[in-house]
Each structure stands twice: as structure tokens, then as C-alpha cells.
FIGUPA-728175 format. One record per residue (C-alpha): x, y negated, z; residue number from 1; residue in one letter. Coordinates in nm, 4 decimals. Layout:
BEGIN
R / X / Y / Z / NUM / A
...
This chain:
BEGIN
R / 21.3638 / 0.4478 / 17.9824 / 1 / M
R / 21.0564 / 0.2795 / 18.1271 / 2 / N
R / 21.2008 / -0.0643 / 18.0461 / 3 / K
R / 21.2794 / 0.0467 / 17.6905 / 4 / L
R / 20.9290 / 0.1883 / 17.6464 / 5 / Y
R / 20.7750 / -0.1320 / 17.7805 / 6 / T
R / 20.9889 / -0.3442 / 17.5474 / 7 / A
R / 20.8878 / -0.1346 / 17.2452 / 8 / I
R / 20.5170 / -0.1445 / 17.3303 / 9 / T
R / 20.5316 / -0.5249 / 17.3505 / 10 / Q
R / 20.6645 / -0.5591 / 16.9969 / 11 / I
R / 20.3957 / -0.6878 / 16.7632 / 12 / K
R / 20.3604 / -0.5432 / 16.4139 / 13 / Y
R / 20.5952 / -0.2533 / 16.4832 / 14 / K
R / 20.5450 / -0.1143 / 16.1336 / 15 / E
R / 20.6952 / -0.4320 / 15.9832 / 16 / Q
R / 21.0122 / -0.3880 / 16.1872 / 17 / W
R / 21.0111 / -0.0218 / 16.0843 / 18 / L
R / 20.9788 / -0.1146 / 15.7152 / 19 / F
R / 21.2569 / -0.3704 / 15.7495 / 20 / Y
R / 21.5002 / -0.1303 / 15.9138 / 21 / F
R / 21.4157 / 0.1770 / 15.7054 / 22 / L
R / 21.4384 / -0.0071 / 15.3746 / 23 / L
R / 21.7780 / -0.1550 / 15.4571 / 24 / N
R / 21.9091 / 0.1744 / 15.5934 / 25 / L
R / 21.7931 / 0.3518 / 15.2766 / 26 / L
R / 21.9790 / 0.0968 / 15.0648 / 27 / F
R / 22.2956 / 0.1427 / 15.2668 / 28 / I
R / 22.2725 / 0.5215 / 15.2443 / 29 / W
R / 22.1980 / 0.5276 / 14.8714 / 30 / K
R / 22.4596 / 0.2806 / 14.7541 / 31 / Y
R / 22.7395 / 0.3301 / 15.0080 / 32 / M
R / 22.7261 / 0.7027 / 14.9308 / 33 / S
R / 22.8672 / 0.6110 / 14.5889 / 34 / R
R / 23.1697 / 0.4390 / 14.7437 / 35 / T
R / 23.4679 / 0.5674 / 14.9453 / 36 / P
R / 23.3078 / 0.4190 / 15.2589 / 37 / Y
R / 23.1052 / 0.6147 / 15.5129 / 38 / N
R / 22.7348 / 0.5172 / 15.4886 / 39 / P
R / 22.6824 / 0.6086 / 15.8554 / 40 / M
R / 22.9325 / 0.3387 / 15.9518 / 41 / M
R / 22.7486 / 0.0924 / 15.7288 / 42 / G
R / 22.4159 / 0.1792 / 15.8897 / 43 / M
R / 22.5615 / 0.1395 / 16.2391 / 44 / A
R / 22.7143 / -0.1965 / 16.1419 / 45 / A
R / 22.3789 / -0.3179 / 16.0079 / 46 / F
R / 22.1919 / -0.2195 / 16.3251 / 47 / L
R / 22.4593 / -0.3899 / 16.5381 / 48 / L
R / 22.4395 / -0.7055 / 16.3235 / 49 / L
R / 22.0603 / -0.7101 / 16.3604 / 50 / C
R / 22.0812 / -0.6726 / 16.7364 / 51 / T
R / 22.3414 / -0.9477 / 16.7741 / 52 / V
R / 22.1615 / -1.1851 / 16.5339 / 53 / S
R / 21.8204 / -1.1503 / 16.6972 / 54 / I
R / 21.9669 / -1.1778 / 17.0470 / 55 / K
R / 22.1639 / -1.4887 / 16.9453 / 56 / A
R / 21.8510 / -1.6429 / 16.7958 / 57 / Y
R / 21.6561 / -1.5977 / 17.1200 / 58 / H
R / 21.9434 / -1.7252 / 17.3332 / 59 / L
R / 22.0443 / -2.0320 / 17.1342 / 60 / F
R / 21.7763 / -2.1336 / 16.8831 / 61 / F
R / 21.4245 / -2.0315 / 16.9877 / 62 / K
R / 21.2255 / -2.3468 / 17.0619 / 63 / G
R / 21.5107 / -2.5768 / 16.9544 / 64 / K
R / 21.3904 / -2.7444 / 16.6366 / 65 / E
R / 21.6782 / -2.9870 / 16.5819 / 66 / R
R / 21.9518 / -2.7265 / 16.6291 / 67 / L
R / 21.7606 / -2.4855 / 16.4076 / 68 / S
R / 21.7382 / -2.7489 / 16.1336 / 69 / K
R / 22.1148 / -2.7988 / 16.1174 / 70 / Y
R / 22.1775 / -2.4257 / 16.1415 / 71 / T
R / 21.9519 / -2.3652 / 15.8405 / 72 / I
R / 22.1635 / -2.6086 / 15.6394 / 73 / V
R / 22.4871 / -2.4385 / 15.7476 / 74 / V
R / 22.3515 / -2.0901 / 15.6708 / 75 / L
R / 22.2178 / -2.1966 / 15.3319 / 76 / F
R / 22.5480 / -2.3579 / 15.2281 / 77 / I
R / 22.7402 / -2.0522 / 15.3526 / 78 / S
R / 22.5079 / -1.8190 / 15.1608 / 79 / A
R / 22.5485 / -2.0261 / 14.8432 / 80 / C
R / 22.9288 / -2.0118 / 14.8734 / 81 / I
R / 22.9171 / -1.6339 / 14.9140 / 82 / L
R / 22.6717 / -1.5948 / 14.6242 / 83 / I
R / 22.8966 / -1.8105 / 14.4022 / 84 / A
R / 23.1997 / -1.6039 / 14.4998 / 85 / L
R / 23.0241 / -1.2757 / 14.4197 / 86 / L
R / 22.8971 / -1.4073 / 14.0854 / 87 / L
R / 23.2532 / -1.5127 / 13.9999 / 88 / Y
R / 23.4235 / -1.1910 / 14.1088 / 89 / L
R / 23.1792 / -0.9331 / 13.9691 / 90 / I
R / 23.1777 / -0.8715 / 13.5950 / 91 / D
R / 22.8061 / -0.8261 / 13.5153 / 92 / P
R / 22.8861 / -0.5806 / 13.2349 / 93 / L
R / 23.0243 / -0.3378 / 13.4943 / 94 / T
R / 22.6930 / -0.3369 / 13.6838 / 95 / V
R / 22.4614 / -0.0450 / 13.6038 / 96 / R
R / 22.1500 / -0.2485 / 13.6758 / 97 / V
R / 22.0178 / -0.4325 / 13.3725 / 98 / D
R / 21.7754 / -0.6904 / 13.5083 / 99 / R
R / 22.0187 / -0.9742 / 13.4414 / 100 / W
R / 22.0868 / -0.8602 / 13.0837 / 101 / S
R / 21.7158 / -0.8033 / 13.0171 / 102 / A
R / 21.6710 / -1.1763 / 13.0770 / 103 / T
R / 21.9956 / -1.2982 / 12.9229 / 104 / S
R / 21.9771 / -1.0832 / 12.6090 / 105 / Y
R / 21.6067 / -1.1664 / 12.5639 / 106 / F
R / 21.6869 / -1.5378 / 12.5569 / 107 / L
R / 21.9916 / -1.4791 / 12.3341 / 108 / D
R / 21.7686 / -1.3036 / 12.0827 / 109 / G
R / 21.4829 / -1.5512 / 12.1136 / 110 / L
R / 21.7035 / -1.8497 / 12.0296 / 111 / F
R / 21.8618 / -1.6570 / 11.7412 / 112 / R
R / 21.5160 / -1.5988 / 11.5972 / 113 / G
R / 21.5140 / -1.2230 / 11.6647 / 114 / E
R / 21.2199 / -1.0378 / 11.8143 / 115 / Y
R / 21.3406 / -1.0428 / 12.1784 / 116 / P
R / 21.1451 / -0.7448 / 12.3083 / 117 / Y
R / 21.3283 / -0.5277 / 12.0579 / 118 / G
R / 21.6729 / -0.6069 / 12.2001 / 119 / I
R / 21.8132 / -0.3456 / 12.4368 / 120 / H
R / 22.0002 / -0.4290 / 12.7571 / 121 / T
R / 22.3681 / -0.3692 / 12.8312 / 122 / H
R / 22.3008 / -0.0400 / 13.0127 / 123 / V
R / 22.1823 / 0.1680 / 12.7170 / 124 / C
R / 22.0024 / 0.1484 / 12.3836 / 125 / E
R / 21.6749 / 0.2783 / 12.5277 / 126 / T
R / 21.6357 / 0.0076 / 12.7922 / 127 / N
R / 21.4427 / -0.2982 / 12.6798 / 128 / Y
R / 21.3260 / -0.6168 / 12.8557 / 129 / P
R / 21.0275 / -0.5513 / 13.0815 / 130 / S
R / 20.9352 / -0.8929 / 13.2313 / 131 / P
R / 20.6596 / -1.0916 / 13.0644 / 132 / S
R / 20.7306 / -1.4140 / 12.8694 / 133 / P
R / 20.6875 / -1.6810 / 13.1371 / 134 / L
R / 20.9559 / -1.5290 / 13.3581 / 135 / W
R / 21.2076 / -1.5620 / 13.0750 / 136 / F
R / 21.1087 / -1.9241 / 13.0152 / 137 / Y
R / 21.1601 / -2.0064 / 13.3841 / 138 / L
R / 21.5136 / -1.8697 / 13.3526 / 139 / N
R / 21.6083 / -2.0850 / 13.0517 / 140 / I
R / 21.7801 / -2.3554 / 13.2653 / 141 / P
R / 22.0034 / -2.0921 / 13.4283 / 142 / F
R / 22.0725 / -1.9266 / 13.0917 / 143 / W
R / 22.1763 / -2.2657 / 12.9506 / 144 / L
R / 22.4163 / -2.3041 / 13.2452 / 145 / M
R / 22.5859 / -1.9850 / 13.1314 / 146 / G
R / 22.4661 / -1.7269 / 13.3855 / 147 / D
R / 22.1095 / -1.6249 / 13.4683 / 148 / V
R / 22.2475 / -1.5253 / 13.8103 / 149 / G
R / 22.2339 / -1.8948 / 13.9022 / 150 / F
R / 21.8627 / -1.8446 / 13.9647 / 151 / Q
R / 21.9648 / -1.6899 / 14.2987 / 152 / L
R / 22.0615 / -2.0339 / 14.4352 / 153 / F
R / 21.7386 / -2.1976 / 14.3232 / 154 / F
R / 21.4982 / -1.9351 / 14.4540 / 155 / F
R / 21.6747 / -1.9071 / 14.7897 / 156 / L
R / 21.6422 / -2.2858 / 14.8323 / 157 / F
R / 21.2831 / -2.2755 / 14.7041 / 158 / F
R / 21.1933 / -2.0059 / 14.9580 / 159 / L
R / 21.3507 / -2.1843 / 15.2574 / 160 / I
R / 21.1916 / -2.5163 / 15.1637 / 161 / L
R / 20.8448 / -2.3657 / 15.1195 / 162 / T
R / 20.8522 / -2.1560 / 15.4363 / 163 / V
R / 20.9357 / -2.4705 / 15.6351 / 164 / Y
R / 20.6697 / -2.6731 / 15.4499 / 165 / W
R / 20.4106 / -2.4075 / 15.5293 / 166 / F
R / 20.5055 / -2.3339 / 15.8919 / 167 / T
R / 20.6256 / -2.6841 / 15.9889 / 168 / E
R / 20.8743 / -2.5036 / 16.2123 / 169 / S
R / 21.2518 / -2.5053 / 16.1749 / 170 / Y
R / 21.2823 / -2.2239 / 16.4293 / 171 / T
R / 21.0561 / -1.9904 / 16.2337 / 172 / Q
R / 21.2277 / -2.0834 / 15.9087 / 173 / T
R / 21.5657 / -2.0150 / 16.0666 / 174 / L
R / 21.4658 / -1.6681 / 16.1852 / 175 / L
R / 21.3173 / -1.5925 / 15.8434 / 176 / Y
R / 21.6462 / -1.6949 / 15.6820 / 177 / L
R / 21.8581 / -1.4984 / 15.9308 / 178 / I
R / 21.6602 / -1.1776 / 15.8726 / 179 / L
R / 21.6900 / -1.2267 / 15.4969 / 180 / L
R / 22.0641 / -1.2976 / 15.4971 / 181 / L
R / 22.1567 / -1.0015 / 15.7174 / 182 / I
R / 21.9564 / -0.7716 / 15.4897 / 183 / S
R / 22.1684 / -0.5470 / 15.2608 / 184 / P
R / 21.8668 / -0.5381 / 15.0297 / 185 / V
R / 21.9048 / -0.9088 / 14.9590 / 186 / Y
R / 22.2791 / -0.8844 / 14.8967 / 187 / W
R / 22.2238 / -0.5916 / 14.6621 / 188 / W
R / 22.0051 / -0.8268 / 14.4564 / 189 / E
R / 22.2960 / -1.0717 / 14.4499 / 190 / V
R / 22.5597 / -0.8101 / 14.3651 / 191 / L
R / 22.3682 / -0.6854 / 14.0597 / 192 / V
R / 22.2389 / -1.0329 / 13.9601 / 193 / R
R / 21.8839 / -0.9038 / 13.9876 / 194 / S
R / 21.5943 / -1.1412 / 13.9349 / 195 / D
R / 21.3227 / -0.9075 / 14.0650 / 196 / G
R / 21.3262 / -1.0442 / 14.4191 / 197 / F
R / 21.3339 / -1.4008 / 14.2852 / 198 / S
R / 21.0136 / -1.3241 / 14.0958 / 199 / N
R / 20.8699 / -1.1902 / 14.4209 / 200 / D
R / 20.9698 / -1.5123 / 14.5985 / 201 / I
R / 20.7880 / -1.7145 / 14.3330 / 202 / L
R / 20.4641 / -1.5203 / 14.3893 / 203 / I
R / 20.4937 / -1.5508 / 14.7685 / 204 / F
R / 20.5578 / -1.9252 / 14.7483 / 205 / V
R / 20.2506 / -1.9746 / 14.5275 / 206 / I
R / 20.0363 / -1.7840 / 14.7773 / 207 / I
R / 20.1675 / -2.0050 / 15.0582 / 208 / L
R / 20.0697 / -2.3062 / 14.8446 / 209 / F
R / 19.7211 / -2.1620 / 14.7795 / 210 / F
R / 19.6610 / -2.1044 / 15.1489 / 211 / H
R / 19.7874 / -2.4364 / 15.2795 / 212 / K
R / 19.6160 / -2.6437 / 15.0090 / 213 / K
R / 19.2974 / -2.4315 / 15.0165 / 214 / H
R / 19.3145 / -2.3233 / 14.6540 / 215 / Y
R / 19.0745 / -2.0430 / 14.5628 / 216 / S
R / 18.8084 / -1.9586 / 14.3069 / 217 / F
R / 18.5623 / -2.1493 / 14.5271 / 218 / E
R / 18.7749 / -2.4657 / 14.5392 / 219 / Q
R / 18.9955 / -2.5817 / 14.2504 / 220 / H
R / 18.8865 / -2.2747 / 14.0542 / 221 / W
R / 19.0277 / -2.3900 / 13.7194 / 222 / L
R / 19.3757 / -2.4679 / 13.8525 / 223 / A
R / 19.3729 / -2.1450 / 14.0546 / 224 / T
R / 19.2734 / -1.9436 / 13.7462 / 225 / S
R / 19.5450 / -2.1030 / 13.5322 / 226 / I
R / 19.8114 / -2.0357 / 13.7969 / 227 / I
R / 19.6884 / -1.6745 / 13.8309 / 228 / C
R / 19.7185 / -1.6282 / 13.4559 / 229 / G
R / 20.0717 / -1.7673 / 13.4688 / 230 / M
R / 20.1684 / -1.5353 / 13.7553 / 231 / M
R / 20.0357 / -1.2424 / 13.5520 / 232 / A
R / 20.2795 / -1.3213 / 13.2707 / 233 / V
R / 20.5904 / -1.2897 / 13.4848 / 234 / T
R / 20.5898 / -0.9163 / 13.5636 / 235 / R
R / 20.3337 / -0.6367 / 13.5598 / 236 / L
R / 20.3371 / -0.6013 / 13.9405 / 237 / W
R / 20.3107 / -0.9774 / 14.0017 / 238 / A
R / 19.9266 / -0.9918 / 14.0254 / 239 / P
R / 19.9108 / -0.7408 / 14.3140 / 240 / I
R / 19.9571 / -0.9859 / 14.6035 / 241 / A
R / 19.7461 / -1.2685 / 14.4500 / 242 / P
R / 19.4682 / -1.0194 / 14.3720 / 243 / A
R / 19.4523 / -0.9066 / 14.7358 / 244 / I
R / 19.4510 / -1.2707 / 14.8481 / 245 / Y
R / 19.1807 / -1.3936 / 14.6078 / 246 / L
R / 18.9406 / -1.0965 / 14.5843 / 247 / T
R / 18.7094 / -1.2231 / 14.8598 / 248 / Q
R / 18.6949 / -1.5644 / 14.6957 / 249 / S
R / 18.6192 / -1.4109 / 14.3558 / 250 / F
R / 18.3188 / -1.2144 / 14.4825 / 251 / F
R / 18.1733 / -1.5198 / 14.6573 / 252 / K
R / 18.1415 / -1.7332 / 14.3443 / 253 / I
R / 17.8424 / -1.7239 / 14.1024 / 254 / P
R / 17.8505 / -1.4750 / 13.8146 / 255 / H
R / 17.8910 / -1.7502 / 13.5574 / 256 / R
R / 18.2037 / -1.8778 / 13.7289 / 257 / R
R / 18.3363 / -1.5220 / 13.7572 / 258 / K
R / 18.3216 / -1.4995 / 13.3795 / 259 / V
R / 18.4907 / -1.8393 / 13.3448 / 260 / M
R / 18.7682 / -1.7368 / 13.5856 / 261 / V
R / 18.8380 / -1.4117 / 13.4005 / 262 / L
R / 18.8276 / -1.5834 / 13.0608 / 263 / L
R / 19.0665 / -1.8553 / 13.1805 / 264 / T
R / 19.3150 / -1.5994 / 13.3138 / 265 / I
R / 19.2987 / -1.3963 / 12.9915 / 266 / L
R / 19.3356 / -1.7083 / 12.7744 / 267 / L
R / 19.6449 / -1.8177 / 12.9683 / 268 / V
R / 19.7940 / -1.4706 / 12.9285 / 269 / M
R / 19.7116 / -1.4708 / 12.5580 / 270 / F
R / 19.8701 / -1.8137 / 12.5171 / 271 / F
R / 20.2047 / -1.6819 / 12.6427 / 272 / F
R / 20.1879 / -1.3517 / 12.4578 / 273 / F
R / 20.0528 / -1.4871 / 12.1267 / 274 / A
R / 20.3944 / -1.5764 / 11.9750 / 275 / P
R / 20.5089 / -1.2167 / 12.0244 / 276 / Y
R / 20.1821 / -1.0563 / 11.9148 / 277 / I
R / 20.1928 / -1.2499 / 11.5862 / 278 / F
R / 20.5723 / -1.2432 / 11.5490 / 279 / W
R / 20.5475 / -0.9882 / 11.2697 / 280 / D
R / 20.2012 / -0.9565 / 11.1184 / 281 / T
R / 20.3189 / -0.7080 / 10.8566 / 282 / D
R / 20.4392 / -0.4389 / 11.0952 / 283 / N
R / 20.2813 / -0.5727 / 11.4170 / 284 / W
R / 20.6002 / -0.4947 / 11.6043 / 285 / I
R / 20.4515 / -0.6127 / 11.9340 / 286 / F
R / 20.2363 / -0.2997 / 11.9559 / 287 / F
R / 20.5387 / -0.0734 / 11.9203 / 288 / S
R / 20.7691 / -0.2692 / 12.1523 / 289 / R
R / 20.6304 / -0.4869 / 12.4325 / 290 / N
R / 20.6955 / -0.5317 / 12.8082 / 291 / P
R / 20.4071 / -0.3134 / 12.9178 / 292 / Y
R / 20.5570 / -0.0133 / 12.7409 / 293 / M
R / 20.8611 / -0.0241 / 12.9682 / 294 / S
R / 20.6591 / -0.0714 / 13.2865 / 295 / E
R / 20.3868 / 0.1857 / 13.2154 / 296 / T
R / 20.5981 / 0.4620 / 13.0592 / 297 / S
R / 20.5702 / 0.6683 / 13.3798 / 298 / T
R / 20.3062 / 0.7059 / 13.6476 / 299 / G
R / 19.9751 / 0.8751 / 13.7079 / 300 / N
R / 19.6311 / 0.7376 / 13.6325 / 301 / G
R / 19.4649 / 0.9030 / 13.9329 / 302 / W
R / 19.7233 / 0.7593 / 14.1710 / 303 / I
R / 19.6665 / 0.4168 / 14.0175 / 304 / L
R / 19.2888 / 0.4424 / 14.0699 / 305 / L
R / 19.3349 / 0.5436 / 14.4335 / 306 / V
R / 19.5763 / 0.2530 / 14.4876 / 307 / M
R / 19.3303 / 0.0070 / 14.3322 / 308 / I
R / 19.0611 / 0.1339 / 14.5692 / 309 / A
R / 19.2941 / 0.0906 / 14.8702 / 310 / I
R / 19.3921 / -0.2596 / 14.7543 / 311 / A
R / 19.0245 / -0.3590 / 14.7252 / 312 / L
R / 18.9520 / -0.2181 / 15.0713 / 313 / F
R / 19.2359 / -0.4236 / 15.2217 / 314 / L
R / 19.1382 / -0.7312 / 15.0204 / 315 / A
R / 18.7884 / -0.7309 / 15.1714 / 316 / F
R / 18.9140 / -0.6438 / 15.5191 / 317 / R
R / 19.1580 / -0.9239 / 15.6044 / 318 / Y
R / 19.0231 / -1.2108 / 15.8171 / 319 / K
R / 19.3173 / -1.4544 / 15.8285 / 320 / N
R / 19.6522 / -1.5198 / 15.6663 / 321 / F
R / 19.8471 / -1.3111 / 15.9171 / 322 / I
R / 19.6298 / -1.0097 / 15.8422 / 323 / Q
R / 19.6677 / -1.0790 / 15.4709 / 324 / Y
R / 20.0477 / -1.0704 / 15.4970 / 325 / C
R / 20.0327 / -0.7508 / 15.7006 / 326 / R
R / 19.7994 / -0.5709 / 15.4621 / 327 / Y
R / 19.9938 / -0.6886 / 15.1579 / 328 / T
R / 20.3242 / -0.5741 / 15.3039 / 329 / S
R / 20.1755 / -0.2362 / 15.3972 / 330 / N
R / 20.0151 / -0.1915 / 15.0568 / 331 / F
R / 20.3299 / -0.2774 / 14.8619 / 332 / L
R / 20.5268 / -0.0229 / 15.0669 / 333 / V
R / 20.2575 / 0.2419 / 15.0121 / 334 / L
R / 20.2090 / 0.1736 / 14.6418 / 335 / F
R / 20.5735 / 0.1720 / 14.5378 / 336 / F
R / 20.6742 / 0.4577 / 14.7694 / 337 / T
R / 20.3994 / 0.6846 / 14.6350 / 338 / V
R / 20.4768 / 0.5826 / 14.2746 / 339 / S
R / 20.8510 / 0.6438 / 14.3126 / 340 / L
R / 20.8037 / 0.9790 / 14.4869 / 341 / V
R / 20.5545 / 1.0918 / 14.2214 / 342 / Y
R / 20.7862 / 0.9917 / 13.9363 / 343 / N
R / 21.0773 / 1.1702 / 14.1015 / 344 / H
R / 20.8788 / 1.4908 / 14.1554 / 345 / V
R / 20.7262 / 1.4786 / 13.8068 / 346 / A
R / 21.0344 / 1.3894 / 13.6038 / 347 / Y
R / 21.3574 / 1.4270 / 13.8045 / 348 / N
R / 21.2992 / 1.7031 / 14.0567 / 349 / M
R / 21.6301 / 1.8699 / 13.9684 / 350 / D
R / 21.8342 / 1.5883 / 14.1283 / 351 / I
R / 21.8232 / 1.4260 / 14.4729 / 352 / S
R / 21.6448 / 1.0999 / 14.5489 / 353 / F
R / 21.9720 / 0.9179 / 14.5945 / 354 / F
R / 22.1173 / 1.0375 / 14.2641 / 355 / D
R / 21.8009 / 0.9559 / 14.0698 / 356 / D
R / 21.8603 / 0.6330 / 13.8762 / 357 / A
R / 21.4842 / 0.5985 / 13.8231 / 358 / D
R / 21.4168 / 0.6132 / 14.1981 / 359 / F
R / 21.4576 / 0.2366 / 14.2273 / 360 / D
R / 21.3918 / 0.1570 / 14.5925 / 361 / I
R / 21.4342 / -0.2134 / 14.5197 / 362 / S
R / 21.0643 / -0.2112 / 14.4221 / 363 / Y
R / 20.9781 / -0.1407 / 14.7853 / 364 / I
R / 21.1663 / -0.4589 / 14.8806 / 365 / S
R / 20.8837 / -0.6602 / 14.7233 / 366 / L
R / 20.7195 / -0.6422 / 15.0664 / 367 / M
R / 21.0060 / -0.8373 / 15.2296 / 368 / L
R / 20.8678 / -1.1948 / 15.1995 / 369 / P
R / 20.5453 / -1.0895 / 15.3753 / 370 / Y
R / 20.7221 / -0.8642 / 15.6273 / 371 / C
R / 20.9715 / -1.1350 / 15.7264 / 372 / L
R / 20.6937 / -1.3913 / 15.7571 / 373 / F
R / 20.5111 / -1.1711 / 16.0074 / 374 / L
R / 20.8224 / -1.0937 / 16.2101 / 375 / I
R / 20.9372 / -1.4562 / 16.2242 / 376 / S
R / 20.5855 / -1.5778 / 16.3028 / 377 / Q
R / 20.5522 / -1.3806 / 16.6236 / 378 / Y
R / 20.9143 / -1.3987 / 16.7323 / 379 / Q
R / 20.8785 / -1.7786 / 16.7401 / 380 / T
R / 20.5291 / -1.7833 / 16.8910 / 381 / D
R / 20.4236 / -2.0038 / 16.6008 / 382 / N
R / 20.0867 / -1.8366 / 16.5491 / 383 / V
R / 19.9053 / -1.9702 / 16.2442 / 384 / R
R / 19.5742 / -1.8561 / 16.1088 / 385 / K
């Protein structure tokens, strides 16, 4: 027991490991409960897989850059084969998650000349596209290839490439990839052709770029502002992590530049939304059906104000990139957990969490890129400020 206690106390960022395990165990419990399989067996299998994978990493790969490099290639190719197989075998119309159809049907309607935010998804006639315009445009190449699920290949490659570029460590990149690929959360995203985590990857990759290239509102303020505006027109939650990262920089610049930054961000957002705002100037359909209606239909204003205050506190508190990732991961877990619990209590109290279709725990998985970065950073001893 003493050895176990000592081992636990030596683990850095224990809460990140806790988030990682709890989130994956929740996914297994929620979704395996709907199958003939025993979720307890699934949870035990996941914990065993984690133990074996981490032990194997420390035994065979830690500190071995060349071997890690080739292993990354093998794992990526294997993951792509499995993703391709799942995309081929699973009929997307049988999936009761409509993120793929929100994107696919939006683009179908857009290129037919129909108002795309008025087109419902395959799940029901009251579900409409909720991402903002730029995210749909980024998915056009995959839509033209016949399946928006193909974005899964691109964003997995994009993530691996950027993590290595940022860390300059094949061993850290390998551990990051291992922890991602043994995560049921990630494979749920694949099974339902979800693009939410891919959007999260995009935001994380941009923040890695900002930090390594020293982009902020103090340096390269115009480019930073334009990119921030573009991130804001992917999804409503997308600005959370960049806002925490850039708040200190924003308050250090002169007031005149603050105004210029805000105007630039708003102009970029307006540029992408303008075609839909002025789509129908007789009925102004945008104001009766737009992405923010879907994403703000539930919630509580007081909770939002408290969360903004917490986010600002954390934004001013972090001193280096490691702390930033930790605070961002913690905040995303707190924000989405509180929001989901509130919505369940307020609107669906008569059913259990696991039967509540609106209790979408995949939102909590938005912390994964930051959580995995922290875990892989300290497991490889590749400390980076």
C-alpha cells in the first residue's frame, strides 16, 4: 500500500488523469448500456488497455526517438485503416447523432441555392445545423469526396504533425497518439462521423501555432485578430480556449489597438455571416433561423456570467503554456459539466443522465487535446514553457 501511495503522489497533474479516465468510463457506461454487452466488462477492458499501453510505452519507447517515429507511422496507418473500415460498414443514416448530416445537408442545400440554416438534419425535423459558416466551408473538400466523415483522416494527421512540430519530440507525440487512440471517446467520434472533436483539434493546433510563433495582440496583432475572428465562425464554443490564451495580451495593448482588435474580429465574423444575414431581405430569415439559436436554446444566464468570471480569473493567472493547458482543460470540464447538469435538472429531470439524449457528454471531451498534452509532456520529461 505504501508503494502504491508513493506512486500516486508522484503523478503530476492527477486531475488530468482523472478527467481522462472518468470521461472514457462515462462514455463506455452510457453507450455500452444500450447494447447487449456488459458495460462493466468494457470499463475493465479499457483500464487494462491503458495499463498495458502506458507500461509498454515506458518499457520500449520512452527516450527512443527513432523507434517512436516509426511507431507513430504504423499507428497512424493502422488507425486510418480502422477509420476507413468503420466509415464503410456503418450506414450514417442509422446513427442517432446528426453532426455529420448537419454539415452534409448544409452543403447540399447551399449548393442547391437553398437557405442552408433552414434545412433540418437526418435525426428529426427540429434539429438544424449549429456550426458557423467557416466550419462548413472547411468541410467542402470532404463533402466533394462523397463523405464528410473523411475529415477524420485529415484532422488526425493534422494533429499528429502539429504536436510533433511544436514539441520536437517523437516520444511525446507517440504517447499523445497512444492515449488518443485507446480512448473510447475518440472512437465514438469516428463511429458517429462527428466533426466536433475535429473542430476542437483545429482550435488547439492554432493555439500551438500562436505560442510557438509568438502570435498575440502585442505581436502580429492584425493576423492574430483575423485568425481569432475565423475561429469564432466555426462553432459557438470555439473562442473559449483562444480567449483564455489571449486575454493577458489583450489587456497589455493600448486602448486604440484594443478597439482595432475587436473591430477586426467583428468584421471577419460579419464577412462570413453576411451572405446568410442578407440571404432574404424580405423576410430576414437569418433572424428566425441561425446557428446561435440552436446553441443558445438552453442554458442559464447567471451560470454563464459566473463561468465568464472564472475564465477571466484563469486567463490572468497562468504563467506559462503548461499552466495554460491545465487551466483550459479544467475550465472546459467545469463549464460543460455544469451546463449539462443544469440543462438536465431544468428540462429532463424525469429521466436518467444516461437516457437523456440532450446530456451530450461529448462536449466534455473538448478538454482532451489539452489534457493529453499535459499528460504526454510530463510522462516524457519533455518540459516546455
